[in-house]
PDB file of N, CA, C and O in Angstrom:
ATOM      1  N   MET A   1      52.810  57.680 -45.953  1.00  0.00           N
ATOM      2  CA  MET A   1      53.904  56.754 -46.158  1.00  0.00           C
ATOM      3  C   MET A   1      54.755  57.241 -47.325  1.00  0.00           C
ATOM      4  O   MET A   1      54.233  57.585 -48.386  1.00  0.00           O
ATOM      5  N   GLY A   2      56.040  57.266 -47.124  1.00  0.00           N
ATOM      6  CA  GLY A   2      56.930  57.799 -48.149  1.00  0.00           C
ATOM      7  C   GLY A   2      57.148  56.834 -49.297  1.00  0.00           C
ATOM      8  O   GLY A   2      56.974  55.624 -49.153  1.00  0.00           O
ATOM      9  N   THR A   3      57.527  57.379 -50.421  1.00  0.00           N
ATOM     10  CA  THR A   3      57.844  56.557 -51.580  1.00  0.00           C
ATOM     11  C   THR A   3      59.361  56.467 -51.703  1.00  0.00           C
ATOM     12  O   THR A   3      60.063  57.393 -51.299  1.00  0.00           O
ATOM     13  N   PRO A   4      59.878  55.372 -52.253  1.00  0.00           N
ATOM     14  CA  PRO A   4      61.320  55.244 -52.388  1.00  0.00           C
ATOM     15  C   PRO A   4      61.864  56.241 -53.406  1.00  0.00           C
ATOM     16  O   PRO A   4      61.306  56.401 -54.492  1.00  0.00           O
ATOM     17  N   THR A   5      62.952  56.906 -53.045  1.00  0.00           N
ATOM     18  CA  THR A   5      63.527  57.898 -53.951  1.00  0.00           C
ATOM     19  C   THR A   5      64.584  57.287 -54.862  1.00  0.00           C
ATOM     20  O   THR A   5      64.901  57.848 -55.911  1.00  0.00           O
ATOM     21  N   GLN A   6      65.133  56.137 -54.464  1.00  0.00           N
ATOM     22  CA  GLN A   6      66.123  55.473 -55.301  1.00  0.00           C
ATOM     23  C   GLN A   6      65.773  54.001 -55.433  1.00  0.00           C
ATOM     24  O   GLN A   6      65.174  53.398 -54.542  1.00  0.00           O
ATOM     25  N   LYS A   7      66.165  53.440 -56.571  1.00  0.00           N
ATOM     26  CA  LYS A   7      65.889  52.031 -56.830  1.00  0.00           C
ATOM     27  C   LYS A   7      66.850  51.148 -56.029  1.00  0.00           C
ATOM     28  O   LYS A   7      68.047  51.425 -55.957  1.00  0.00           O
ATOM     29  N   HIS A   8      66.314  50.089 -55.434  1.00  0.00           N
ATOM     30  CA  HIS A   8      67.172  49.101 -54.775  1.00  0.00           C
ATOM     31  C   HIS A   8      67.605  48.088 -55.823  1.00  0.00           C
ATOM     32  O   HIS A   8      66.780  47.595 -56.593  1.00  0.00           O
ATOM     33  N   THR A   9      68.879  47.781 -55.854  1.00  0.00           N
ATOM     34  CA  THR A   9      69.400  46.862 -56.853  1.00  0.00           C
ATOM     35  C   THR A   9      68.959  45.430 -56.555  1.00  0.00           C
ATOM     36  O   THR A   9      68.475  45.124 -55.465  1.00  0.00           O
ATOM     37  N   LYS A  10      69.139  44.575 -57.539  1.00  0.00           N
ATOM     38  CA  LYS A  10      68.779  43.164 -57.369  1.00  0.00           C
ATOM     39  C   LYS A  10      69.626  42.507 -56.292  1.00  0.00           C
ATOM     40  O   LYS A  10      69.140  41.661 -55.542  1.00  0.00           O
ATOM     41  N   SER A  11      70.895  42.898 -56.214  1.00  0.00           N
ATOM     42  CA  SER A  11      71.752  42.275 -55.204  1.00  0.00           C
ATOM     43  C   SER A  11      71.339  42.717 -53.800  1.00  0.00           C
ATOM     44  O   SER A  11      71.391  41.915 -52.868  1.00  0.00           O
ATOM     45  N   ARG A  12      70.934  43.959 -53.635  1.00  0.00           N
ATOM     46  CA  ARG A  12      70.480  44.433 -52.326  1.00  0.00           C
ATOM     47  C   ARG A  12      69.187  43.708 -51.929  1.00  0.00           C
ATOM     48  O   ARG A  12      69.012  43.307 -50.778  1.00  0.00           O
ATOM     49  N   ARG A  13      68.291  43.552 -52.903  1.00  0.00           N
ATOM     50  CA  ARG A  13      67.041  42.826 -52.660  1.00  0.00           C
ATOM     51  C   ARG A  13      67.324  41.374 -52.264  1.00  0.00           C
ATOM     52  O   ARG A  13      66.718  40.848 -51.330  1.00  0.00           O
ATOM     53  N   ASP A  14      68.253  40.730 -52.985  1.00  0.00           N
ATOM     54  CA  ASP A  14      68.564  39.329 -52.714  1.00  0.00           C
ATOM     55  C   ASP A  14      69.270  39.146 -51.377  1.00  0.00           C
ATOM     56  O   ASP A  14      69.063  38.138 -50.701  1.00  0.00           O
ATOM     57  N   LYS A  15      70.103  40.113 -50.987  1.00  0.00           N
ATOM     58  CA  LYS A  15      70.756  40.042 -49.678  1.00  0.00           C
ATOM     59  C   LYS A  15      69.724  40.103 -48.558  1.00  0.00           C
ATOM     60  O   LYS A  15      69.867  39.428 -47.538  1.00  0.00           O
ATOM     61  N   ARG A  16      68.699  40.902 -48.748  1.00  0.00           N
ATOM     62  CA  ARG A  16      67.641  40.996 -47.743  1.00  0.00           C
ATOM     63  C   ARG A  16      66.839  39.697 -47.690  1.00  0.00           C
ATOM     64  O   ARG A  16      66.527  39.205 -46.606  1.00  0.00           O
ATOM     65  N   ARG A  17      66.510  39.149 -48.832  1.00  0.00           N
ATOM     66  CA  ARG A  17      65.687  37.936 -48.886  1.00  0.00           C
ATOM     67  C   ARG A  17      66.445  36.682 -48.459  1.00  0.00           C
ATOM     68  O   ARG A  17      65.828  35.664 -48.146  1.00  0.00           O
ATOM     69  N   PHE A  18      67.757  36.746 -48.443  1.00  0.00           N
ATOM     70  CA  PHE A  18      68.573  35.603 -48.040  1.00  0.00           C
ATOM     71  C   PHE A  18      68.225  35.159 -46.623  1.00  0.00           C
ATOM     72  O   PHE A  18      68.307  33.971 -46.311  1.00  0.00           O
ATOM     73  N   GLN A  19      67.839  36.092 -45.770  1.00  0.00           N
ATOM     74  CA  GLN A  19      67.505  35.779 -44.382  1.00  0.00           C
ATOM     75  C   GLN A  19      66.199  35.000 -44.269  1.00  0.00           C
ATOM     76  O   GLN A  19      65.944  34.390 -43.230  1.00  0.00           O
ATOM     77  N   LEU A  20      65.375  35.003 -45.296  1.00  0.00           N
ATOM     78  CA  LEU A  20      64.067  34.353 -45.260  1.00  0.00           C
ATOM     79  C   LEU A  20      64.101  32.911 -45.751  1.00  0.00           C
ATOM     80  O   LEU A  20      63.051  32.291 -45.920  1.00  0.00           O
ATOM     81  N   ARG A  21      65.282  32.376 -45.979  1.00  0.00           N
ATOM     82  CA  ARG A  21      65.398  31.019 -46.517  1.00  0.00           C
ATOM     83  C   ARG A  21      64.920  29.978 -45.500  1.00  0.00           C
ATOM     84  O   ARG A  21      64.819  30.261 -44.307  1.00  0.00           O
ATOM     85  N   LEU A  22      64.634  28.790 -45.985  1.00  0.00           N
ATOM     86  CA  LEU A  22      64.251  27.684 -45.121  1.00  0.00           C
ATOM     87  C   LEU A  22      65.502  27.060 -44.516  1.00  0.00           C
ATOM     88  O   LEU A  22      66.537  26.953 -45.173  1.00  0.00           O
ATOM     89  N   SER A  23      65.394  26.655 -43.275  1.00  0.00           N
ATOM     90  CA  SER A  23      66.530  26.001 -42.635  1.00  0.00           C
ATOM     91  C   SER A  23      66.349  24.487 -42.702  1.00  0.00           C
ATOM     92  O   SER A  23      65.230  23.994 -42.845  1.00  0.00           O
ATOM     93  N   HIS A  24      67.445  23.761 -42.600  1.00  0.00           N
ATOM     94  CA  HIS A  24      67.396  22.305 -42.617  1.00  0.00           C
ATOM     95  C   HIS A  24      66.844  21.798 -41.295  1.00  0.00           C
ATOM     96  O   HIS A  24      67.123  22.360 -40.236  1.00  0.00           O
ATOM     97  N   GLN A  25      66.063  20.734 -41.366  1.00  0.00           N
ATOM     98  CA  GLN A  25      65.521  20.149 -40.148  1.00  0.00           C
ATOM     99  C   GLN A  25      66.589  19.297 -39.477  1.00  0.00           C
ATOM    100  O   GLN A  25      67.293  18.529 -40.133  1.00  0.00           O
ATOM    101  N   GLN A  26      66.699  19.444 -38.171  1.00  0.00           N
ATOM    102  CA  GLN A  26      67.679  18.686 -37.408  1.00  0.00           C
ATOM    103  C   GLN A  26      67.060  17.350 -37.009  1.00  0.00           C
ATOM    104  O   GLN A  26      66.109  17.316 -36.228  1.00  0.00           O
ATOM    105  N   LEU A  27      67.585  16.264 -37.534  1.00  0.00           N
ATOM    106  CA  LEU A  27      67.077  14.940 -37.232  1.00  0.00           C
ATOM    107  C   LEU A  27      67.956  14.274 -36.183  1.00  0.00           C
ATOM    108  O   LEU A  27      69.176  14.439 -36.169  1.00  0.00           O
ATOM    109  N   SER A  28      67.310  13.522 -35.311  1.00  0.00           N
ATOM    110  CA  SER A  28      68.039  12.708 -34.350  1.00  0.00           C
ATOM    111  C   SER A  28      67.549  11.274 -34.504  1.00  0.00           C
ATOM    112  O   SER A  28      66.568  11.032 -35.208  1.00  0.00           O
ATOM    113  N   THR A  29      68.204  10.335 -33.869  1.00  0.00           N
ATOM    114  CA  THR A  29      67.780   8.946 -33.981  1.00  0.00           C
ATOM    115  C   THR A  29      66.947   8.565 -32.773  1.00  0.00           C
ATOM    116  O   THR A  29      67.199   9.023 -31.659  1.00  0.00           O
ATOM    117  N   CYS A  30      65.961   7.729 -33.003  1.00  0.00           N
ATOM    118  CA  CYS A  30      65.106   7.231 -31.928  1.00  0.00           C
ATOM    119  C   CYS A  30      65.914   6.222 -31.112  1.00  0.00           C
ATOM    120  O   CYS A  30      66.520   5.319 -31.688  1.00  0.00           O
ATOM    121  N   PRO A  31      65.935   6.355 -29.781  1.00  0.00           N
ATOM    122  CA  PRO A  31      66.723   5.406 -28.981  1.00  0.00           C
ATOM    123  C   PRO A  31      66.150   3.989 -28.986  1.00  0.00           C
ATOM    124  O   PRO A  31      66.883   3.027 -28.755  1.00  0.00           O
ATOM    125  N   LYS A  32      64.843   3.849 -29.246  1.00  0.00           N
ATOM    126  CA  LYS A  32      64.233   2.519 -29.224  1.00  0.00           C
ATOM    127  C   LYS A  32      64.403   1.787 -30.552  1.00  0.00           C
ATOM    128  O   LYS A  32      64.876   0.651 -30.584  1.00  0.00           O
ATOM    129  N   CYS A  33      64.013   2.444 -31.657  1.00  0.00           N
ATOM    130  CA  CYS A  33      64.052   1.736 -32.944  1.00  0.00           C
ATOM    131  C   CYS A  33      65.232   2.152 -33.822  1.00  0.00           C
ATOM    132  O   CYS A  33      65.539   1.459 -34.791  1.00  0.00           O
ATOM    133  N   GLY A  34      65.899   3.260 -33.510  1.00  0.00           N
ATOM    134  CA  GLY A  34      67.078   3.667 -34.255  1.00  0.00           C
ATOM    135  C   GLY A  34      66.799   4.378 -35.564  1.00  0.00           C
ATOM    136  O   GLY A  34      67.729   4.646 -36.325  1.00  0.00           O
ATOM    137  N   ARG A  35      65.550   4.688 -35.846  1.00  0.00           N
ATOM    138  CA  ARG A  35      65.216   5.391 -37.082  1.00  0.00           C
ATOM    139  C   ARG A  35      65.289   6.901 -36.858  1.00  0.00           C
ATOM    140  O   ARG A  35      65.176   7.364 -35.723  1.00  0.00           O
ATOM    141  N   PRO A  36      65.476   7.669 -37.929  1.00  0.00           N
ATOM    142  CA  PRO A  36      65.545   9.125 -37.750  1.00  0.00           C
ATOM    143  C   PRO A  36      64.184   9.714 -37.392  1.00  0.00           C
ATOM    144  O   PRO A  36      63.147   9.250 -37.867  1.00  0.00           O
ATOM    145  N   ARG A  37      64.205  10.750 -36.543  1.00  0.00           N
ATOM    146  CA  ARG A  37      62.972  11.431 -36.153  1.00  0.00           C
ATOM    147  C   ARG A  37      63.287  12.890 -35.869  1.00  0.00           C
ATOM    148  O   ARG A  37      64.439  13.241 -35.617  1.00  0.00           O
ATOM    149  N   LEU A  38      62.273  13.737 -35.909  1.00  0.00           N
ATOM    150  CA  LEU A  38      62.437  15.143 -35.579  1.00  0.00           C
ATOM    151  C   LEU A  38      62.618  15.298 -34.079  1.00  0.00           C
ATOM    152  O   LEU A  38      62.066  14.520 -33.302  1.00  0.00           O
ATOM    153  N   GLY A  39      63.379  16.285 -33.673  1.00  0.00           N
ATOM    154  CA  GLY A  39      63.582  16.529 -32.259  1.00  0.00           C
ATOM    155  C   GLY A  39      62.312  17.006 -31.578  1.00  0.00           C
ATOM    156  O   GLY A  39      61.488  17.670 -32.205  1.00  0.00           O
ATOM    157  N   HIS A  40      62.144  16.680 -30.314  1.00  0.00           N
ATOM    158  CA  HIS A  40      61.013  17.093 -29.479  1.00  0.00           C
ATOM    159  C   HIS A  40      59.673  16.609 -30.024  1.00  0.00           C
ATOM    160  O   HIS A  40      58.648  17.254 -29.800  1.00  0.00           O
ATOM    161  N   THR A  41      59.666  15.486 -30.735  1.00  0.00           N
ATOM    162  CA  THR A  41      58.428  14.887 -31.226  1.00  0.00           C
ATOM    163  C   THR A  41      58.478  13.381 -30.997  1.00  0.00           C
ATOM    164  O   THR A  41      59.551  12.797 -30.848  1.00  0.00           O
ATOM    165  N   ALA A  42      57.305  12.767 -30.972  1.00  0.00           N
ATOM    166  CA  ALA A  42      57.237  11.319 -30.819  1.00  0.00           C
ATOM    167  C   ALA A  42      57.700  10.649 -32.111  1.00  0.00           C
ATOM    168  O   ALA A  42      57.521  11.195 -33.199  1.00  0.00           O
ATOM    169  N   CYS A  43      58.286   9.485 -31.986  1.00  0.00           N
ATOM    170  CA  CYS A  43      58.752   8.723 -33.142  1.00  0.00           C
ATOM    171  C   CYS A  43      57.542   8.232 -33.930  1.00  0.00           C
ATOM    172  O   CYS A  43      56.586   7.724 -33.343  1.00  0.00           O
ATOM    173  N   LEU A  44      57.574   8.379 -35.248  1.00  0.00           N
ATOM    174  CA  LEU A  44      56.453   7.961 -36.085  1.00  0.00           C
ATOM    175  C   LEU A  44      56.372   6.451 -36.233  1.00  0.00           C
ATOM    176  O   LEU A  44      55.305   5.919 -36.540  1.00  0.00           O
ATOM    177  N   TYR A  45      57.479   5.751 -36.019  1.00  0.00           N
ATOM    178  CA  TYR A  45      57.517   4.318 -36.263  1.00  0.00           C
ATOM    179  C   TYR A  45      57.199   3.488 -35.022  1.00  0.00           C
ATOM    180  O   TYR A  45      56.501   2.479 -35.115  1.00  0.00           O
ATOM    181  N   CYS A  46      57.706   3.905 -33.860  1.00  0.00           N
ATOM    182  CA  CYS A  46      57.442   3.112 -32.653  1.00  0.00           C
ATOM    183  C   CYS A  46      56.567   3.852 -31.647  1.00  0.00           C
ATOM    184  O   CYS A  46      56.094   3.235 -30.693  1.00  0.00           O
ATOM    185  N   GLY A  47      56.334   5.157 -31.824  1.00  0.00           N
ATOM    186  CA  GLY A  47      55.415   5.907 -30.979  1.00  0.00           C
ATOM    187  C   GLY A  47      55.950   6.270 -29.607  1.00  0.00           C
ATOM    188  O   GLY A  47      55.162   6.534 -28.699  1.00  0.00           O
ATOM    189  N   THR A  48      57.266   6.291 -29.424  1.00  0.00           N
ATOM    190  CA  THR A  48      57.821   6.610 -28.110  1.00  0.00           C
ATOM    191  C   THR A  48      58.341   8.041 -28.076  1.00  0.00           C
ATOM    192  O   THR A  48      58.746   8.601 -29.095  1.00  0.00           O
ATOM    193  N   TYR A  49      58.319   8.617 -26.879  1.00  0.00           N
ATOM    194  CA  TYR A  49      58.879   9.938 -26.639  1.00  0.00           C
ATOM    195  C   TYR A  49      59.454   9.949 -25.234  1.00  0.00           C
ATOM    196  O   TYR A  49      58.748   9.657 -24.268  1.00  0.00           O
ATOM    197  N   LYS A  50      60.725  10.282 -25.116  1.00  0.00           N
ATOM    198  CA  LYS A  50      61.438  10.286 -23.837  1.00  0.00           C
ATOM    199  C   LYS A  50      61.320   8.951 -23.114  1.00  0.00           C
ATOM    200  O   LYS A  50      61.144   8.915 -21.897  1.00  0.00           O
ATOM    201  N   GLY A  51      61.419   7.847 -23.866  1.00  0.00           N
ATOM    202  CA  GLY A  51      61.421   6.518 -23.263  1.00  0.00           C
ATOM    203  C   GLY A  51      60.054   5.950 -22.933  1.00  0.00           C
ATOM    204  O   GLY A  51      59.962   4.819 -22.455  1.00  0.00           O
ATOM    205  N   ARG A  52      58.979   6.711 -23.176  1.00  0.00           N
ATOM    206  CA  ARG A  52      57.630   6.212 -22.892  1.00  0.00           C
ATOM    207  C   ARG A  52      56.846   6.097 -24.192  1.00  0.00           C
ATOM    208  O   ARG A  52      57.056   6.877 -25.120  1.00  0.00           O
ATOM    209  N   GLU A  53      55.943   5.124 -24.256  1.00  0.00           N
ATOM    210  CA  GLU A  53      55.099   4.983 -25.440  1.00  0.00           C
ATOM    211  C   GLU A  53      53.925   5.936 -25.301  1.00  0.00           C
ATOM    212  O   GLU A  53      53.098   5.784 -24.401  1.00  0.00           O
ATOM    213  N   VAL A  54      53.851   6.916 -26.188  1.00  0.00           N
ATOM    214  CA  VAL A  54      52.796   7.921 -26.114  1.00  0.00           C
ATOM    215  C   VAL A  54      51.775   7.775 -27.237  1.00  0.00           C
ATOM    216  O   VAL A  54      50.661   8.285 -27.121  1.00  0.00           O
ATOM    217  N   VAL A  55      52.131   7.090 -28.317  1.00  0.00           N
ATOM    218  CA  VAL A  55      51.227   6.880 -29.444  1.00  0.00           C
ATOM    219  C   VAL A  55      51.154   5.390 -29.722  1.00  0.00           C
ATOM    220  O   VAL A  55      52.181   4.723 -29.855  1.00  0.00           O
ATOM    221  N   ASP A  56      49.931   4.869 -29.808  1.00  0.00           N
ATOM    222  CA  ASP A  56      49.764   3.462 -30.158  1.00  0.00           C
ATOM    223  C   ASP A  56      49.829   3.348 -31.676  1.00  0.00           C
ATOM    224  O   ASP A  56      48.838   3.585 -32.367  1.00  0.00           O
ATOM    225  N   VAL A  57      50.985   2.988 -32.183  1.00  0.00           N
ATOM    226  CA  VAL A  57      51.217   2.935 -33.623  1.00  0.00           C
ATOM    227  C   VAL A  57      50.417   1.810 -34.262  1.00  0.00           C
ATOM    228  O   VAL A  57      49.922   1.958 -35.379  1.00  0.00           O
ATOM    229  N   LEU A  58      50.287   0.698 -33.570  1.00  0.00           N
ATOM    230  CA  LEU A  58      49.582  -0.450 -34.141  1.00  0.00           C
ATOM    231  C   LEU A  58      48.099  -0.164 -34.324  1.00  0.00           C
ATOM    232  O   LEU A  58      47.457  -0.793 -35.166  1.00  0.00           O
ATOM    233  N   LYS A  59      47.544   0.755 -33.570  1.00  0.00           N
ATOM    234  CA  LYS A  59      46.120   1.081 -33.650  1.00  0.00           C
ATOM    235  C   LYS A  59      45.758   1.696 -35.003  1.00  0.00           C
ATOM    236  O   LYS A  59      44.650   1.496 -35.500  1.00  0.00           O
ATOM    237  N   ARG A  60      46.695   2.444 -35.601  1.00  0.00           N
ATOM    238  CA  ARG A  60      46.433   3.143 -36.856  1.00  0.00           C
ATOM    239  C   ARG A  60      46.600   2.260 -38.092  1.00  0.00           C
ATOM    240  O   ARG A  60      46.186   2.656 -39.181  1.00  0.00           O
ATOM    241  N   LEU A  61      47.192   1.084 -37.952  1.00  0.00           N
ATOM    242  CA  LEU A  61      47.547   0.261 -39.103  1.00  0.00           C
ATOM    243  C   LEU A  61      46.456  -0.738 -39.462  1.00  0.00           C
ATOM    244  O   LEU A  61      45.584  -1.049 -38.651  1.00  0.00           O
ATOM    245  N   SER A  62      46.524  -1.234 -40.696  1.00  0.00           N
ATOM    246  CA  SER A  62      45.617  -2.296 -41.112  1.00  0.00           C
ATOM    247  C   SER A  62      46.088  -3.612 -40.491  1.00  0.00           C
ATOM    248  O   SER A  62      47.156  -3.675 -39.882  1.00  0.00           O
ATOM    249  N   LYS A  63      45.282  -4.655 -40.653  1.00  0.00           N
ATOM    250  CA  LYS A  63      45.592  -5.934 -40.020  1.00  0.00           C
ATOM    251  C   LYS A  63      46.925  -6.505 -40.517  1.00  0.00           C
ATOM    252  O   LYS A  63      47.720  -7.017 -39.730  1.00  0.00           O
ATOM    253  N   LYS A  64      47.158  -6.411 -41.826  1.00  0.00           N
ATOM    254  CA  LYS A  64      48.382  -6.948 -42.412  1.00  0.00           C
ATOM    255  C   LYS A  64      49.603  -6.148 -41.941  1.00  0.00           C
ATOM    256  O   LYS A  64      50.629  -6.725 -41.581  1.00  0.00           O
ATOM    257  N   GLU A  65      49.484  -4.820 -41.947  1.00  0.00           N
ATOM    258  CA  GLU A  65      50.587  -3.974 -41.498  1.00  0.00           C
ATOM    259  C   GLU A  65      50.845  -4.156 -40.009  1.00  0.00           C
ATOM    260  O   GLU A  65      51.990  -4.126 -39.558  1.00  0.00           O
ATOM    261  N   LYS A  66      49.766  -4.345 -39.249  1.00  0.00           N
ATOM    262  CA  LYS A  66      49.874  -4.521 -37.801  1.00  0.00           C
ATOM    263  C   LYS A  66      50.695  -5.758 -37.461  1.00  0.00           C
ATOM    264  O   LYS A  66      51.542  -5.732 -36.567  1.00  0.00           O
ATOM    265  N   LYS A  67      50.429  -6.846 -38.193  1.00  0.00           N
ATOM    266  CA  LYS A  67      51.128  -8.105 -37.953  1.00  0.00           C
ATOM    267  C   LYS A  67      52.616  -7.960 -38.282  1.00  0.00           C
ATOM    268  O   LYS A  67      53.471  -8.439 -37.538  1.00  0.00           O
ATOM    269  N   ALA A  68      52.918  -7.295 -39.401  1.00  0.00           N
ATOM    270  CA  ALA A  68      54.310  -7.109 -39.812  1.00  0.00           C
ATOM    271  C   ALA A  68      55.056  -6.208 -38.830  1.00  0.00           C
ATOM    272  O   ALA A  68      56.210  -6.479 -38.500  1.00  0.00           O
ATOM    273  N   ARG A  69      54.408  -5.140 -38.360  1.00  0.00           N
ATOM    274  CA  ARG A  69      55.050  -4.210 -37.426  1.00  0.00           C
ATOM    275  C   ARG A  69      55.290  -4.863 -36.074  1.00  0.00           C
ATOM    276  O   ARG A  69      56.334  -4.649 -35.458  1.00  0.00           O
ATOM    277  N   ALA A  70      54.323  -5.667 -35.603  1.00  0.00           N
ATOM    278  CA  ALA A  70      54.492  -6.356 -34.323  1.00  0.00           C
ATOM    279  C   ALA A  70      55.667  -7.336 -34.397  1.00  0.00           C
ATOM    280  O   ALA A  70      56.437  -7.470 -33.447  1.00  0.00           O
ATOM    281  N   LYS A  71      55.792  -8.016 -35.539  1.00  0.00           N
ATOM    282  CA  LYS A  71      56.890  -8.956 -35.729  1.00  0.00           C
ATOM    283  C   LYS A  71      58.230  -8.214 -35.748  1.00  0.00           C
ATOM    284  O   LYS A  71      59.217  -8.678 -35.178  1.00  0.00           O
ATOM    285  N   GLU A  72      58.248  -7.062 -36.409  1.00  0.00           N
ATOM    286  CA  GLU A  72      59.460  -6.256 -36.500  1.00  0.00           C
ATOM    287  C   GLU A  72      59.877  -5.723 -35.125  1.00  0.00           C
ATOM    288  O   GLU A  72      61.060  -5.750 -34.784  1.00  0.00           O
ATOM    289  N   LEU A  73      58.917  -5.242 -34.338  1.00  0.00           N
ATOM    290  CA  LEU A  73      59.217  -4.724 -33.000  1.00  0.00           C
ATOM    291  C   LEU A  73      59.693  -5.835 -32.072  1.00  0.00           C
ATOM    292  O   LEU A  73      60.583  -5.620 -31.249  1.00  0.00           O
ATOM    293  N   ALA A  74      59.103  -7.025 -32.201  1.00  0.00           N
ATOM    294  CA  ALA A  74      59.508  -8.153 -31.366  1.00  0.00           C
ATOM    295  C   ALA A  74      60.945  -8.572 -31.684  1.00  0.00           C
ATOM    296  O   ALA A  74      61.692  -8.972 -30.791  1.00  0.00           O
ATOM    297  N   ALA A  75      61.321  -8.477 -32.941  1.00  0.00           N
ATOM    298  CA  ALA A  75      62.678  -8.847 -33.338  1.00  0.00           C
ATOM    299  C   ALA A  75      63.700  -7.814 -32.854  1.00  0.00           C
ATOM    300  O   ALA A  75      64.839  -8.168 -32.551  1.00  0.00           O
ATOM    301  N   LYS A  76      63.306  -6.553 -32.781  1.00  0.00           N
ATOM    302  CA  LYS A  76      64.234  -5.491 -32.375  1.00  0.00           C
ATOM    303  C   LYS A  76      64.421  -5.434 -30.869  1.00  0.00           C
ATOM    304  O   LYS A  76      65.508  -5.085 -30.410  1.00  0.00           O
ATOM    305  N   GLU A  77      63.406  -5.764 -30.084  1.00  0.00           N
ATOM    306  CA  GLU A  77      63.486  -5.635 -28.626  1.00  0.00           C
ATOM    307  C   GLU A  77      64.576  -6.508 -28.005  1.00  0.00           C
ATOM    308  O   GLU A  77      65.315  -6.008 -27.156  1.00  0.00           O
ATOM    309  N   PRO A  78      64.720  -7.784 -28.376  1.00  0.00           N
ATOM    310  CA  PRO A  78      65.828  -8.558 -27.800  1.00  0.00           C
ATOM    311  C   PRO A  78      67.192  -7.988 -28.195  1.00  0.00           C
ATOM    312  O   PRO A  78      68.142  -8.046 -27.415  1.00  0.00           O
ATOM    313  N   ALA A  79      67.284  -7.444 -29.392  1.00  0.00           N
ATOM    314  CA  ALA A  79      68.547  -6.856 -29.838  1.00  0.00           C
ATOM    315  C   ALA A  79      68.858  -5.595 -29.039  1.00  0.00           C
ATOM    316  O   ALA A  79      70.022  -5.312 -28.758  1.00  0.00           O
ATOM    317  N   ALA A  80      67.829  -4.837 -28.673  1.00  0.00           N
ATOM    318  CA  ALA A  80      68.032  -3.608 -27.904  1.00  0.00           C
ATOM    319  C   ALA A  80      68.392  -3.916 -26.457  1.00  0.00           C
ATOM    320  O   ALA A  80      69.076  -3.121 -25.812  1.00  0.00           O
ATOM    321  N   ALA A  81      67.943  -5.057 -25.935  1.00  0.00           N
ATOM    322  CA  ALA A  81      68.205  -5.423 -24.542  1.00  0.00           C
ATOM    323  C   ALA A  81      69.656  -5.864 -24.332  1.00  0.00           C
ATOM    324  O   ALA A  81      70.166  -5.794 -23.214  1.00  0.00           O
ATOM    325  N   LYS A  82      70.319  -6.315 -25.391  1.00  0.00           N
ATOM    326  CA  LYS A  82      71.702  -6.809 -25.268  1.00  0.00           C
ATOM    327  C   LYS A  82      72.675  -5.715 -25.019  1.00  0.00           C
ATOM    328  O   LYS A  82      73.873  -5.971 -24.893  1.00  0.00           O
TER     329      LYS A  82
END
């Protein structure tokens, strides 16, 4: 393996590393609850993906949180039906 014969400058190094930066995540809104979510993933708040419920969100919560979330979902559903 060869050794470098000339020094690469800091600007040349930084131009190369610029391509390795992190990109911003593209967020979309959930059609059911309207909260932001990552694309091609189930919603963390209501557990739906492509219009179907795929994750039972209430199953993971404590009793107090479960009651509050059920009340919140019940209040949003009539608003979504209008």
